[in-house]
C-alpha positions in Angstrom: 1.9 -23.1 37.5 3.4 -25.3 34.8 6.8 -23.8 33.8 6.7 -25.5 30.4 5.3 -22.6 28.3 5.7 -24.6 25.1 3.3 -27.2 26.3 0.9 -24.5 27.5 0.9 -23.0 24.0 -0.1 -26.3 22.2 -2.9 -28.8 22.6 -2.9 -32.0 20.5 -0.1 -30.6 18.4 -2.1 -27.5 17.5 -1.5 -23.9 18.7 -3.9 -22.4 21.2 -5.1 -18.8 20.9 -2.2 -16.8 22.3 -2.8 -15.0 25.6 -2.8 -11.3 24.9 -3.7 -8.1 26.7 -2.7 -4.8 25.2 -1.6 -1.8 27.2 -4.2 0.9 27.1 -3.5 4.5 28.1 -5.9 7.4 28.5 -3.6 9.5 26.3 -4.4 12.9 25.0 -3.0 14.0 21.7 0.3 15.9 22.0 -1.3 19.3 21.3 -3.6 18.8 24.3 -0.5 17.9 26.5 1.0 21.3 25.7 1.8 23.5 28.7 2.8 27.1 27.8 6.3 27.8 28.9 7.6 24.3 28.8 10.5 23.5 26.5 12.0 20.3 25.1 15.1 22.1 23.9 16.6 25.5 24.3 17.9 26.8 21.0 21.2 28.7 21.7 21.3 32.4 20.9 23.3 33.5 17.9 26.8 34.2 18.7 27.8 37.9 18.5 30.4 37.4 15.8 28.0 35.5 13.6 25.2 38.1 14.1 27.5 40.9 13.2 28.6 39.0 10.1 25.2 37.8 8.9 22.8 40.4 10.4 19.1 39.8 11.1 18.3 36.8 8.9 14.6 37.0 9.6 14.5 40.6 8.5 16.2 39.7 5.3 13.3 37.4 4.3 10.6 38.8 2.0 7.7 40.0 4.1 5.2 37.8 2.3 6.9 34.6 3.5 7.4 35.7 7.1 5.0 34.4 9.7 2.7 36.9 11.4 2.6 34.7 14.5 4.9 31.9 15.7 3.7 28.4 14.8 1.3 26.9 17.3 3.5 24.0 18.2 2.9 22.0 21.4 5.1 23.2 24.3 6.2 20.1 26.2 9.4 18.7 27.8 11.5 15.9 26.4 10.6 13.2 28.9 6.9 13.9 28.3 7.4 13.6 24.5 9.2 10.3 25.0 6.5 8.9 27.3 3.7 10.1 25.0 5.1 8.2 21.9 6.1 5.1 23.9 2.6 4.8 25.2 1.2 5.2 21.7 3.6 2.5 20.5 2.2 0.1 23.1 -1.3 0.6 21.6 -0.1 -0.5 18.2 -0.2 -3.7 16.1 1.8 -4.4 13.0 4.0 -6.8 11.2 6.8 -6.4 13.7 4.4 -7.3 16.6 2.1 -10.0 15.3 1.3 -12.4 12.4 0.1 -9.8 10.0 -1.3 -11.9 7.2 -4.7 -10.2 7.6 -3.8 -7.0 5.6 -4.9 -8.6 2.4 -3.8 -6.9 -0.9 -1.1 -4.9 1.0 1.6 -7.6 1.1 2.7 -7.1 4.7 6.0 -9.0 4.5 9.1 -8.9 6.6 11.3 -5.9 5.7 15.0 -6.7 6.6 16.2 -4.3 9.2 19.5 -4.0 7.5 17.7 -2.2 4.7 16.4 0.3 7.2 20.0 0.8 8.4 21.1 1.5 4.9 18.4 4.1 4.4 19.5 5.8 7.6 23.1 6.1 6.6 24.4 9.6 6.5 25.4 8.9 2.9 21.7 8.8 2.2 20.1 11.2 4.7 22.5 14.0 3.9 21.6 14.0 0.2 19.5 16.8 -1.1 17.4 16.6 -4.4 18.8 20.0 -5.5 22.4 19.0 -5.4 24.4 19.1 -8.6 24.2 15.8 -10.5 28.0 15.2 -10.2 27.7 15.1 -6.4 25.0 12.4 -6.3 26.3 9.9 -8.8 25.9 7.1 -6.3 22.1 7.3 -5.8 21.6 8.1 -9.5 23.5 4.9 -10.4 21.5 2.9 -7.9 18.2 4.2 -9.3 19.3 3.6 -12.8 20.3 0.0 -12.1 17.1 -0.6 -10.2 15.2 0.5 -13.3 17.1 -2.2 -15.2 15.9 -4.8 -12.7 12.3 -3.7 -13.2 12.7 -3.9 -17.0 13.8 -7.5 -16.7 11.1 -8.4 -14.2 8.3 -7.0 -16.3 9.6 -7.0 -19.9 8.8 -3.3 -20.2 11.4 -1.1 -22.0 11.5 1.9 -19.8 10.5 2.9 -16.2 10.0 6.0 -14.2 10.6 5.8 -10.4 9.2 9.3 -9.9 5.7 8.5 -8.6 5.7 8.4 -4.8 2.8 5.9 -4.4 1.0 3.2 -6.3 -2.0 5.5 -7.1 0.5 8.1 -8.4 1.9 5.5 -10.8 -1.6 4.6 -11.9 -2.3 8.2 -12.6 0.9 8.5 -14.5 -0.1 5.5 -16.7 -3.6 6.8 -17.4 -2.0 10.2 -18.3 0.4 8.4 -20.7 -2.6 6.8 -22.3 -4.2 10.2 -22.8 -1.0 11.7 -24.2 -0.7 8.7 -26.6 -4.2 9.2 -27.9 -3.7 13.0 -28.1 -0.6 12.5 -30.2 -2.8 10.4 -32.6 -5.5 13.0 -32.7 -8.0 10.8 -30.8 -8.0 12.2 -27.4 -11.5 13.7 -27.6 -12.9 10.5 -29.1 -11.3 8.0 -26.6 -12.8 9.0 -23.3 -13.5 5.7 -21.7 -11.4 3.5 -19.4 -12.4 -0.1 -18.7 -11.6 -1.8 -15.4 -12.9 -4.7 -13.3 -14.7 -4.6 -10.0 -12.0 -6.7 -8.3 -9.1 -4.6 -9.7 -7.6 -2.2 -7.2 -10.1 0.7 -6.9 -7.3 3.2 -7.6 -7.5 2.3 -11.2 -11.0 3.6 -11.6 -10.4 6.5 -9.2 -7.3 7.7 -11.0 -8.9 7.4 -14.4 -11.9 9.3 -13.2 -9.7 12.0 -11.7 -8.0 12.2 -15.1 -11.3 13.0 -16.8 -12.3 9.6 -18.2 -15.6 7.8 -18.0 -15.3 4.4 -16.2 -16.8 1.1 -17.4 -16.6 -1.6 -14.8 -16.7 -5.3 -15.6 -18.1 -7.8 -13.2 -17.1 -11.4 -12.8 -18.7 -14.4 -14.4 -20.0 -17.3 -12.3 -16.4 -18.6 -11.7 -15.1 -15.2 -10.6 -13.2 -14.4 -13.7 -13.6 -11.0 -15.4 -16.3 -11.6 -18.1 -14.7 -11.7 -21.5 -18.0 -11.3 -23.3 -18.8 -8.2 -21.2 -15.4 -6.8 -22.3 -16.2 -7.4 -26.0 -19.5 -5.6 -25.6 -17.8 -2.7 -23.8 -15.0 -1.8 -26.2 -15.6 0.7 -28.9 -14.1 3.6 -30.8 -14.4 5.4 -27.4 -12.1 3.0 -25.5 -8.9 4.7 -24.3 -7.6 1.6 -22.5 -8.0 -1.2 -20.0 -6.6 -0.9 -16.5 -6.7 -4.3 -14.8 -5.2 -6.1 -11.8 -4.2 -9.7 -12.3 -4.5 -11.7 -10.1 -7.4 -9.7 -8.9 -8.1 -8.9 -5.2 -9.8 -12.3 -4.9 -6.4 -13.9 -5.6 -7.8 -15.4 -8.8 -5.5 -15.2 -11.9 -7.3 -14.5 -15.1 -6.2 -17.2 -17.6 -7.6 -15.3 -20.5 -5.6 -12.2 -19.9 -4.0 -12.3 -23.3 -7.4 -12.4 -24.9 -8.4 -9.3 -22.9 -5.4 -7.4 -24.1 -6.1 -8.4 -27.8 -9.7 -7.3 -27.6 -8.7 -3.9 -26.3 -5.8 -3.5 -28.8 -8.1 -4.4 -31.7 -10.4 -1.6 -30.6 -7.4 0.8 -30.6 -7.0 1.1 -26.8 -4.0 0.6 -24.6 -3.6 -1.9 -21.7 -2.1 -1.1 -18.3 -1.2 -4.0 -15.9 -1.7 -3.1 -12.2 1.0 -5.1 -10.5 1.0 -3.2 -7.3 1.0 -6.6 -5.7 3.1 -8.9 -7.9 4.2 -11.1 -5.0 2.8 -14.3 -6.4 4.1 -13.9 -10.0 7.7 -12.6 -9.6 9.8 -14.6 -12.1 6.8 -16.5 -13.3 4.7 -14.2 -15.5 5.6 -10.8 -17.0 3.5 -7.9 -18.4 5.3 -8.1 -21.7 4.3 -11.7 -22.5 0.7 -10.9 -21.8 0.9 -8.0 -24.4 0.6 -5.1 -22.0 1.7 -1.6 -23.0 2.1 -0.2 -19.4 2.4 -1.6 -15.9 3.3 -0.5 -12.4 4.7 -1.9 -9.2 4.3 -0.8 -5.7 7.8 -1.0 -4.1 6.1 -0.7 -0.7 4.4 -4.0 -1.3 6.1 -6.5 -3.6 9.6 -5.2 -3.0 9.6 -5.3 0.8 9.8 -1.7 1.7 7.6 -0.9 4.8 4.2 0.7 4.3 4.8 3.0 7.3 1.1 3.6 8.0 0.4 4.4 4.3 3.7 6.0 3.5 6.4 6.4 2.4 5.6 4.6 -0.8 6.9 4.3 -4.3 5.1 3.4 -7.5 7.3 2.5 -10.4 5.6 2.8 -13.8 6.9 1.0 -16.9 6.1 1.3 -20.6 6.9 -0.2 -23.9 9.4 1.6 -26.3 6.4 3.1 -28.2 5.3 5.0 -25.1 8.5 5.9 -23.3 8.6 9.4 -24.7 5.5 10.2 -22.6 7.1 9.2 -19.3 7.2 11.8 -16.5 10.1 14.2 -16.7 13.0 13.7 -15.9 14.2 10.2 -16.5 17.6 9.0 -15.4 20.1 8.2 -18.2 23.7 7.1 -18.5 26.1 8.5 -21.2 28.9 5.9 -20.5 30.6 8.1 -17.9 27.9 9.9 -15.8 24.4 9.4 -14.7 22.1 12.4 -15.3 18.6 13.6 -15.4 17.2 14.0 -18.9 14.7 16.9 -19.0 14.7 17.2 -22.8 11.5 15.3 -23.3 9.0 17.5 -25.2 6.3 14.8 -25.3 6.5 14.0 -21.5 3.3 14.2 -19.4 5.3 16.4 -17.0 5.8 15.9 -13.3 3.9 13.3 -11.3 5.8 14.0 -8.0 8.4 16.4 -6.6 12.0 15.9 -7.7 12.6 12.2 -8.6 10.8 9.7 -6.4 11.3 8.5 -2.9 15.0 7.6 -2.9 15.1 5.9 0.5 12.4 3.5 -0.6 14.1 2.8 -3.9 17.3 2.1 -1.9 15.5 -0.5 0.3 13.9 -2.2 -2.7 17.3 -2.3 -4.6 18.9 -3.9 -1.5 16.1 -6.5 -1.3 16.5 -7.5 -4.9 20.3 -7.6 -4.8 20.1 -9.9 -1.7 17.7 -12.3 -3.4 18.8 -12.4 -7.0 16.7 -13.7 -9.9 16.3 -17.2 -8.4 15.4 -15.7 -5.0 12.7 -13.5 -6.5 11.0 -16.5 -8.1 11.3 -18.4 -4.8 9.5 -15.5 -3.1 6.6 -16.0 -5.4 6.6 -19.8 -5.0 6.6 -19.6 -1.2 4.0 -16.9 -1.2 1.6 -19.0 -3.3 2.4 -22.1 -1.2 1.7 -20.3 2.0 -1.5 -18.8 0.7 -2.9 -22.2 -0.5 -1.8 -23.9 2.7 -3.7 -21.2 4.8 -6.7 -21.4 2.5 -6.9 -25.1 3.2 -6.8 -24.5 6.9 -9.3 -21.6 6.9 -11.9 -23.5 4.7 -12.1 -26.2 7.4 -13.6 -23.6 9.8 -17.4 -23.6 10.2 -19.2 -20.7 8.6 -16.5 -19.5 6.1 -16.2 -19.9 2.3 -14.0 -18.8 -0.6 -16.5 -17.6 -3.3 -15.7 -18.2 -7.0 -13.3 -20.6 -8.6 -14.4 -23.4 -6.2 -11.9 -26.2 -5.8 -9.2 -24.2 -7.5 -6.0 -22.8 -6.1 -5.5 -19.1 -5.6 -2.3 -17.0 -6.2 -1.1 -14.7 -3.4 -4.3 -14.1 -1.4 -7.9 -15.1 -0.9 -11.1 -13.0 -0.3 -13.1 -15.2 2.0 -16.7 -14.8 3.1 -18.3 -15.2 6.5 -21.8 -15.0 5.0 -22.9 -18.4 6.4 -21.6 -17.6 9.9 -23.3 -14.2 9.9 -26.6 -15.8 8.9 -26.2 -18.4 11.6 -25.1 -16.2 14.4 -25.6 -12.5 13.6 -21.9 -11.9 13.9 -20.4 -9.8 11.1 -17.0 -10.1 9.5 -16.1 -6.7 11.0 -16.9 -8.0 14.5 -14.8 -11.2 13.9 -11.9 -8.9 13.1 -12.4 -6.9 16.3 -12.5 -10.1 18.3 -9.3 -11.3 16.6 -7.6 -8.1 17.9 -8.1 -9.6 21.4 -5.5 -12.2 20.4 -3.0 -9.7 18.9 -4.2 -10.1 15.3 -6.2 -8.1 12.9 -7.6 -8.6 9.4 -9.0 -6.5 6.7 -12.4 -7.0 5.1 -12.2 -5.6 1.6 -12.7 -2.6 -0.6 -16.2 -1.2 -1.0 -18.6 -2.1 -2.3 -18.8 -5.5 -0.6 -19.3 -7.7 -3.8 -18.2 -10.7 -1.6 -20.6 -10.6 1.3 -19.1 -10.4 4.8 -15.6 -10.4 3.3 -12.2 -11.1 4.8 -9.0 -10.9 2.8 -5.9 -12.7 3.9 -2.5 -12.7 2.3 0.3 -14.6 4.1 3.2 -13.6 1.8 6.5 -15.6 1.9 7.5 -14.3 5.3 5.5 -16.5 7.6 6.3 -20.0 8.8 4.0 -22.9 8.8 3.7 -22.7 12.6 2.6 -19.0 12.3 0.0 -19.8 9.7 -1.3 -22.6 11.9 -1.6 -20.2 14.8 -3.5 -17.6 12.7 -5.9 -20.3 11.5 -6.3 -21.6 15.0 -7.3 -18.1 16.2 -9.8 -17.7 13.4 -11.3 -21.1 14.3 -11.5 -20.1 18.0 -13.3 -16.9 17.2 -15.7 -18.6 14.8 -16.4 -21.1 17.5 -17.2 -18.3 19.9 -19.6 -16.8 17.4 -21.6 -20.0 17.4 -21.5 -20.6 21.2 -21.3 -17.1 22.7 -22.1 -14.5 19.9 -22.4 -11.6 22.3 -18.8 -12.1 23.4 -17.7 -11.5 19.8 -20.2 -8.7 19.1 -18.9 -6.7 22.1 -15.2 -7.2 21.3 -12.6 -6.1 21.6 -12.0 -6.8 25.3 -8.2 -6.9 25.6 -7.2 -4.3 23.1 -7.2 -0.5 22.6 -9.0 -0.9 19.2 -12.5 0.5 19.3 -15.6 0.0 17.2 -16.1 2.6 14.4 -19.1 4.8 13.8 -19.3 4.6 10.0 -21.7 7.6 9.6 -19.1 10.3 9.7 -17.1 8.5 7.0 -19.9 9.2 4.6 -20.4 12.8 5.5 -17.7 15.2 4.3 -19.1 17.9 6.6 -17.9 15.8 9.6 -14.4 15.0 8.3 -11.5 16.5 10.1 -8.1 15.5 8.9 -6.1 17.6 11.4 -6.5 18.4 15.1 -7.1 22.1 14.4 -9.8 21.3 11.9 -11.4 19.0 14.5 -11.3 21.8 17.0 -12.9 24.2 14.6 -15.7 21.8 13.7 -16.3 21.3 17.4 -16.7 25.0 17.8 -13.5 25.2 19.9 -10.5 27.4 19.5 -7.6 25.9 17.5 -5.2 26.2 20.4 -5.4 24.6 23.8 -5.1 27.8 25.8 
């Protein structure tokens, strides 16, 4: 056995596919591990003196909020709990395990661990949103100052950090649009929102949820949103445009100012979805493009962890004309104290409980303070450089292409297509992704519908080194080569991982959905408890 691992990892100066085999446990969910009578902790009985002083606390609660039965929690010992979650962690992949450039559109960058340490400080965790304002001046000051950062980054005049997700921020912005038109007496008339097929789907979904009709623009032959189609779509019914730029193809719309002018001339507002602004920080701003509203996902661009879909934070910004409609409250400063301003009669109301996800805002604040203005721009420059370097490597692989804007550079990501490989070998993009898992990687295909056939969306961000991008491309090349030489190996993947193939049928049938374990048991005709 050659002890020189470095030489084993490279051939002709290029990385080989890393050897990987993931732990796999036949692990039940924790409710099914429950054993009646077992305890992880024994809660001490109330001391006599305290009981005499306080009395029966449970009896003092209003009857309507008392449980009829104890909660059906799993009964399990501490060592079993530890082993259970350690086993599950060994069946995981993520940005702290692998080269996670394959979660395109989600900006899976490195999140400095010192920021996690800050958010776990007792100075943070002991805070409560119902404390008096004079006892939480520190976090109010931090959030107020972070708003000033966002104003400078975007050019907007005012922000709310209340939305706890990007979609919540989009819903806030479309609600502000509606409030604006209502104030002008045009709410009934203006009932259409225009978006594009490659904008984040949350734009159409939130506008639809808010009661608007949706008009979707498709790209022209070069992949840009069709300006003539926009001109044909706008009318006296147009409430606004909600658009992502660059879109999820990684293509930046060079005519974005014209899009904004067309909608403004029709009386509509324009909202800039900058959930992923990783390739434009310090380079372009919503203000200069003429937008009225924008939003950022702090759990993307600003390096706070996604955490399996949460916790998130969506910051929505507006021009001075629209700031009176922002969610209530906003944070203000009177020269001495920071405070919540609830005196906002034109506000759209609450978008989330209390005022945003403070631990996420803290991490984002720390990230910006560490980098400074020059560092933020460097983030964007490196992210764009990494993306175009990776695109050059990927497009050398047989069977893959980057539809639209051929020969041109992309911004922060690329939506590739394995259409040629699928036609040649019968191997789909989803199967390539499952085989990539055998090497400790994964990638994402795209939003539905699949406008780009057999899609794959990669976004390397600024966090990854050239060597890591080389390794990722080498694994993609290796898997593509297997598809051409041994397609059944790829079609039956994964072989070294716990990931499994997905039966898509239940995803399209609400009657088969079960979002909790108890709901699953009921739908299977089984009792909700394990006894």
